[in-house]
PyMOL commands that place a pseudoatom at each C-alpha (Angstrom):
pseudoatom trace, name=CA, resn=MET, resi=1, chain=A, elem=C, hetatm=0, pos=[117.510, 63.808, 148.037]
pseudoatom trace, name=CA, resn=LYS, resi=2, chain=A, elem=C, hetatm=0, pos=[113.925, 64.979, 148.014]
pseudoatom trace, name=CA, resn=TYR, resi=3, chain=A, elem=C, hetatm=0, pos=[111.141, 62.649, 146.787]
pseudoatom trace, name=CA, resn=VAL, resi=4, chain=A, elem=C, hetatm=0, pos=[113.296, 59.540, 146.785]
pseudoatom trace, name=CA, resn=CYS, resi=5, chain=A, elem=C, hetatm=0, pos=[112.379, 56.543, 148.890]
pseudoatom trace, name=CA, resn=PRO, resi=6, chain=A, elem=C, hetatm=0, pos=[115.688, 55.287, 150.341]
pseudoatom trace, name=CA, resn=GLN, resi=7, chain=A, elem=C, hetatm=0, pos=[114.344, 51.774, 150.982]
pseudoatom trace, name=CA, resn=PRO, resi=8, chain=A, elem=C, hetatm=0, pos=[111.978, 50.709, 148.208]
pseudoatom trace, name=CA, resn=SER, resi=9, chain=A, elem=C, hetatm=0, pos=[109.323, 48.407, 149.578]
pseudoatom trace, name=CA, resn=ILE, resi=10, chain=A, elem=C, hetatm=0, pos=[108.566, 46.825, 146.226]
pseudoatom trace, name=CA, resn=ASN, resi=11, chain=A, elem=C, hetatm=0, pos=[108.873, 43.094, 145.956]
pseudoatom trace, name=CA, resn=CYS, resi=12, chain=A, elem=C, hetatm=0, pos=[108.565, 42.411, 142.240]
pseudoatom trace, name=CA, resn=ARG, resi=13, chain=A, elem=C, hetatm=0, pos=[107.989, 38.699, 142.690]
pseudoatom trace, name=CA, resn=GLU, resi=14, chain=A, elem=C, hetatm=0, pos=[104.972, 39.365, 144.910]
pseudoatom trace, name=CA, resn=THR, resi=15, chain=A, elem=C, hetatm=0, pos=[103.447, 42.282, 142.992]
pseudoatom trace, name=CA, resn=ARG, resi=16, chain=A, elem=C, hetatm=0, pos=[104.013, 40.829, 139.490]
pseudoatom trace, name=CA, resn=PRO, resi=17, chain=A, elem=C, hetatm=0, pos=[104.403, 37.049, 139.913]
pseudoatom trace, name=CA, resn=LYS, resi=18, chain=A, elem=C, hetatm=0, pos=[103.617, 36.152, 136.294]
pseudoatom trace, name=CA, resn=THR, resi=19, chain=A, elem=C, hetatm=0, pos=[106.237, 38.429, 134.709]
pseudoatom trace, name=CA, resn=GLY, resi=20, chain=A, elem=C, hetatm=0, pos=[109.293, 36.565, 135.956]
pseudoatom trace, name=CA, resn=LEU, resi=21, chain=A, elem=C, hetatm=0, pos=[110.750, 39.934, 136.954]
pseudoatom trace, name=CA, resn=ARG, resi=22, chain=A, elem=C, hetatm=0, pos=[113.162, 39.634, 139.855]
pseudoatom trace, name=CA, resn=SER, resi=23, chain=A, elem=C, hetatm=0, pos=[114.232, 43.245, 140.177]
pseudoatom trace, name=CA, resn=ILE, resi=24, chain=A, elem=C, hetatm=0, pos=[113.453, 46.743, 139.016]
pseudoatom trace, name=CA, resn=LEU, resi=25, chain=A, elem=C, hetatm=0, pos=[114.875, 47.868, 135.688]
pseudoatom trace, name=CA, resn=LEU, resi=26, chain=A, elem=C, hetatm=0, pos=[115.658, 51.564, 135.453]
pseudoatom trace, name=CA, resn=ASN, resi=27, chain=A, elem=C, hetatm=0, pos=[115.742, 53.262, 132.062]
pseudoatom trace, name=CA, resn=HIS, resi=28, chain=A, elem=C, hetatm=0, pos=[118.444, 55.820, 132.729]
pseudoatom trace, name=CA, resn=ASP, resi=29, chain=A, elem=C, hetatm=0, pos=[119.000, 58.222, 129.848]
pseudoatom trace, name=CA, resn=ASN, resi=30, chain=A, elem=C, hetatm=0, pos=[121.069, 61.381, 129.602]
pseudoatom trace, name=CA, resn=ALA, resi=31, chain=A, elem=C, hetatm=0, pos=[118.395, 63.793, 130.850]
pseudoatom trace, name=CA, resn=PRO, resi=32, chain=A, elem=C, hetatm=0, pos=[119.797, 66.496, 133.177]
pseudoatom trace, name=CA, resn=ALA, resi=33, chain=A, elem=C, hetatm=0, pos=[117.785, 65.159, 136.130]
pseudoatom trace, name=CA, resn=TYR, resi=34, chain=A, elem=C, hetatm=0, pos=[119.602, 61.833, 135.827]
pseudoatom trace, name=CA, resn=THR, resi=35, chain=A, elem=C, hetatm=0, pos=[123.076, 63.243, 135.293]
pseudoatom trace, name=CA, resn=ALA, resi=36, chain=A, elem=C, hetatm=0, pos=[123.059, 65.475, 138.371]
pseudoatom trace, name=CA, resn=ALA, resi=37, chain=A, elem=C, hetatm=0, pos=[125.736, 64.697, 140.963]
pseudoatom trace, name=CA, resn=GLN, resi=38, chain=A, elem=C, hetatm=0, pos=[123.071, 64.073, 143.629]
pseudoatom trace, name=CA, resn=MET, resi=39, chain=A, elem=C, hetatm=0, pos=[121.480, 61.385, 141.485]
pseudoatom trace, name=CA, resn=PHE, resi=40, chain=A, elem=C, hetatm=0, pos=[124.802, 59.649, 140.821]
pseudoatom trace, name=CA, resn=ASP, resi=41, chain=A, elem=C, hetatm=0, pos=[125.591, 59.722, 144.550]
pseudoatom trace, name=CA, resn=PHE, resi=42, chain=A, elem=C, hetatm=0, pos=[122.199, 58.249, 145.422]
pseudoatom trace, name=CA, resn=LEU, resi=43, chain=A, elem=C, hetatm=0, pos=[122.467, 55.476, 142.831]
pseudoatom trace, name=CA, resn=ARG, resi=44, chain=A, elem=C, hetatm=0, pos=[126.013, 54.639, 143.946]
pseudoatom trace, name=CA, resn=GLU, resi=45, chain=A, elem=C, hetatm=0, pos=[124.907, 54.422, 147.609]
pseudoatom trace, name=CA, resn=ALA, resi=46, chain=A, elem=C, hetatm=0, pos=[121.940, 52.247, 146.607]
pseudoatom trace, name=CA, resn=GLU, resi=47, chain=A, elem=C, hetatm=0, pos=[124.399, 50.020, 144.706]
pseudoatom trace, name=CA, resn=VAL, resi=48, chain=A, elem=C, hetatm=0, pos=[122.513, 50.460, 141.438]
pseudoatom trace, name=CA, resn=GLN, resi=49, chain=A, elem=C, hetatm=0, pos=[124.630, 49.348, 138.512]
pseudoatom trace, name=CA, resn=LEU, resi=50, chain=A, elem=C, hetatm=0, pos=[124.470, 51.867, 135.693]
pseudoatom trace, name=CA, resn=ILE, resi=51, chain=A, elem=C, hetatm=0, pos=[124.653, 50.883, 132.064]
pseudoatom trace, name=CA, resn=THR, resi=52, chain=A, elem=C, hetatm=0, pos=[125.652, 53.721, 129.794]
pseudoatom trace, name=CA, resn=HIS, resi=53, chain=A, elem=C, hetatm=0, pos=[123.057, 55.074, 127.434]
pseudoatom trace, name=CA, resn=PRO, resi=54, chain=A, elem=C, hetatm=0, pos=[124.065, 54.757, 123.777]
pseudoatom trace, name=CA, resn=PRO, resi=55, chain=A, elem=C, hetatm=0, pos=[125.111, 58.032, 122.189]
pseudoatom trace, name=CA, resn=TYR, resi=56, chain=A, elem=C, hetatm=0, pos=[122.546, 59.924, 120.160]
pseudoatom trace, name=CA, resn=SER, resi=57, chain=A, elem=C, hetatm=0, pos=[122.758, 58.917, 116.537]
pseudoatom trace, name=CA, resn=VAL, resi=58, chain=A, elem=C, hetatm=0, pos=[121.615, 61.334, 113.856]
pseudoatom trace, name=CA, resn=ASP, resi=59, chain=A, elem=C, hetatm=0, pos=[121.544, 58.393, 111.459]
pseudoatom trace, name=CA, resn=MET, resi=60, chain=A, elem=C, hetatm=0, pos=[118.788, 56.691, 113.437]
pseudoatom trace, name=CA, resn=ALA, resi=61, chain=A, elem=C, hetatm=0, pos=[116.756, 59.704, 114.557]
pseudoatom trace, name=CA, resn=SER, resi=62, chain=A, elem=C, hetatm=0, pos=[115.018, 60.185, 111.220]
pseudoatom trace, name=CA, resn=TYR, resi=63, chain=A, elem=C, hetatm=0, pos=[114.072, 56.523, 111.088]
pseudoatom trace, name=CA, resn=ASP, resi=64, chain=A, elem=C, hetatm=0, pos=[112.832, 56.556, 114.693]
pseudoatom trace, name=CA, resn=PHE, resi=65, chain=A, elem=C, hetatm=0, pos=[110.629, 59.584, 114.135]
pseudoatom trace, name=CA, resn=PHE, resi=66, chain=A, elem=C, hetatm=0, pos=[109.258, 58.155, 110.898]
pseudoatom trace, name=CA, resn=VAL, resi=67, chain=A, elem=C, hetatm=0, pos=[108.609, 54.540, 111.917]
pseudoatom trace, name=CA, resn=LEU, resi=68, chain=A, elem=C, hetatm=0, pos=[107.911, 54.475, 115.638]
pseudoatom trace, name=CA, resn=PRO, resi=69, chain=A, elem=C, hetatm=0, pos=[104.869, 56.785, 115.911]
pseudoatom trace, name=CA, resn=GLY, resi=70, chain=A, elem=C, hetatm=0, pos=[102.979, 54.889, 113.204]
pseudoatom trace, name=CA, resn=ALA, resi=71, chain=A, elem=C, hetatm=0, pos=[103.933, 51.492, 114.598]
pseudoatom trace, name=CA, resn=LYS, resi=72, chain=A, elem=C, hetatm=0, pos=[102.942, 52.509, 118.120]
pseudoatom trace, name=CA, resn=LYS, resi=73, chain=A, elem=C, hetatm=0, pos=[99.594, 53.802, 116.859]
pseudoatom trace, name=CA, resn=ARG, resi=74, chain=A, elem=C, hetatm=0, pos=[98.869, 50.553, 114.983]
pseudoatom trace, name=CA, resn=LEU, resi=75, chain=A, elem=C, hetatm=0, pos=[99.868, 48.307, 117.899]
pseudoatom trace, name=CA, resn=ARG, resi=76, chain=A, elem=C, hetatm=0, pos=[98.302, 50.386, 120.693]
pseudoatom trace, name=CA, resn=GLU, resi=77, chain=A, elem=C, hetatm=0, pos=[96.005, 48.488, 123.067]
pseudoatom trace, name=CA, resn=LYS, resi=78, chain=A, elem=C, hetatm=0, pos=[96.821, 45.124, 121.520]
pseudoatom trace, name=CA, resn=HIS, resi=79, chain=A, elem=C, hetatm=0, pos=[97.954, 42.343, 123.804]
pseudoatom trace, name=CA, resn=PHE, resi=80, chain=A, elem=C, hetatm=0, pos=[100.443, 39.700, 122.761]
pseudoatom trace, name=CA, resn=GLU, resi=81, chain=A, elem=C, hetatm=0, pos=[101.021, 36.269, 124.248]
pseudoatom trace, name=CA, resn=ASN, resi=82, chain=A, elem=C, hetatm=0, pos=[104.806, 36.483, 124.173]
pseudoatom trace, name=CA, resn=GLU, resi=83, chain=A, elem=C, hetatm=0, pos=[107.812, 38.326, 122.774]
pseudoatom trace, name=CA, resn=THR, resi=84, chain=A, elem=C, hetatm=0, pos=[107.729, 36.360, 119.510]
pseudoatom trace, name=CA, resn=ALA, resi=85, chain=A, elem=C, hetatm=0, pos=[104.125, 37.421, 118.819]
pseudoatom trace, name=CA, resn=THR, resi=86, chain=A, elem=C, hetatm=0, pos=[105.026, 41.045, 119.560]
pseudoatom trace, name=CA, resn=ILE, resi=87, chain=A, elem=C, hetatm=0, pos=[107.982, 40.986, 117.178]
pseudoatom trace, name=CA, resn=SER, resi=88, chain=A, elem=C, hetatm=0, pos=[105.865, 39.309, 114.507]
pseudoatom trace, name=CA, resn=ALA, resi=89, chain=A, elem=C, hetatm=0, pos=[103.167, 41.999, 114.798]
pseudoatom trace, name=CA, resn=LEU, resi=90, chain=A, elem=C, hetatm=0, pos=[105.766, 44.761, 114.546]
pseudoatom trace, name=CA, resn=ASN, resi=91, chain=A, elem=C, hetatm=0, pos=[107.330, 43.104, 111.503]
pseudoatom trace, name=CA, resn=ASP, resi=92, chain=A, elem=C, hetatm=0, pos=[103.883, 42.967, 109.863]
pseudoatom trace, name=CA, resn=VAL, resi=93, chain=A, elem=C, hetatm=0, pos=[103.385, 46.697, 110.471]
pseudoatom trace, name=CA, resn=LEU, resi=94, chain=A, elem=C, hetatm=0, pos=[106.843, 47.488, 109.078]
pseudoatom trace, name=CA, resn=ALA, resi=95, chain=A, elem=C, hetatm=0, pos=[106.230, 45.322, 106.003]
pseudoatom trace, name=CA, resn=GLU, resi=96, chain=A, elem=C, hetatm=0, pos=[103.164, 47.442, 105.160]
pseudoatom trace, name=CA, resn=ILE, resi=97, chain=A, elem=C, hetatm=0, pos=[105.221, 50.642, 104.857]
pseudoatom trace, name=CA, resn=PRO, resi=98, chain=A, elem=C, hetatm=0, pos=[105.613, 51.455, 101.157]
pseudoatom trace, name=CA, resn=LYS, resi=99, chain=A, elem=C, hetatm=0, pos=[109.240, 51.266, 100.054]
pseudoatom trace, name=CA, resn=THR, resi=100, chain=A, elem=C, hetatm=0, pos=[109.077, 54.810, 98.688]
pseudoatom trace, name=CA, resn=ASP, resi=101, chain=A, elem=C, hetatm=0, pos=[107.945, 56.195, 102.062]
pseudoatom trace, name=CA, resn=PHE, resi=102, chain=A, elem=C, hetatm=0, pos=[110.594, 54.230, 103.904]
pseudoatom trace, name=CA, resn=CYS, resi=103, chain=A, elem=C, hetatm=0, pos=[113.365, 55.456, 101.590]
pseudoatom trace, name=CA, resn=ALA, resi=104, chain=A, elem=C, hetatm=0, pos=[112.103, 59.042, 101.771]
pseudoatom trace, name=CA, resn=CYS, resi=105, chain=A, elem=C, hetatm=0, pos=[112.949, 59.352, 105.457]
pseudoatom trace, name=CA, resn=PHE, resi=106, chain=A, elem=C, hetatm=0, pos=[116.602, 58.516, 104.700]
pseudoatom trace, name=CA, resn=TYR, resi=107, chain=A, elem=C, hetatm=0, pos=[116.641, 60.683, 101.577]
pseudoatom trace, name=CA, resn=GLU, resi=108, chain=A, elem=C, hetatm=0, pos=[115.626, 63.678, 103.711]
pseudoatom trace, name=CA, resn=LEU, resi=109, chain=A, elem=C, hetatm=0, pos=[118.352, 62.848, 106.209]
pseudoatom trace, name=CA, resn=VAL, resi=110, chain=A, elem=C, hetatm=0, pos=[121.079, 62.756, 103.546]
pseudoatom trace, name=CA, resn=TYR, resi=111, chain=A, elem=C, hetatm=0, pos=[120.075, 66.061, 101.999]
pseudoatom trace, name=CA, resn=GLU, resi=112, chain=A, elem=C, hetatm=0, pos=[119.352, 67.730, 105.326]
pseudoatom trace, name=CA, resn=PHE, resi=113, chain=A, elem=C, hetatm=0, pos=[122.979, 67.435, 106.425]
for i in range(1, 113): cmd.bond("trace and resi %d" % i, "trace and resi %d" % (i + 1))
show_as sticks, trace
zoom trace
């Protein structure tokens, strides 16, 4: 396969010692490039364990498109000490969304379908 390094020379413990990361995590979605037979063959030969991507959910798409861009914009370039601080900051951003705006994204979903 073109552009694929058969023997990755990345040692996560050496390059990122403070993260606690012991291996590479691959976000493998359902994009055509990832579902090609060549890719599956390569990943199988490299003994990469695949975890299936959850099916697309129309119920969540509206919410994702409504909430995530604003939350990402508000939290951009902020650094958090740990996972708990990150979750707390996200919860604060979500709590600031007016109830009427939050409900509107689901209202549109119901009447769109």
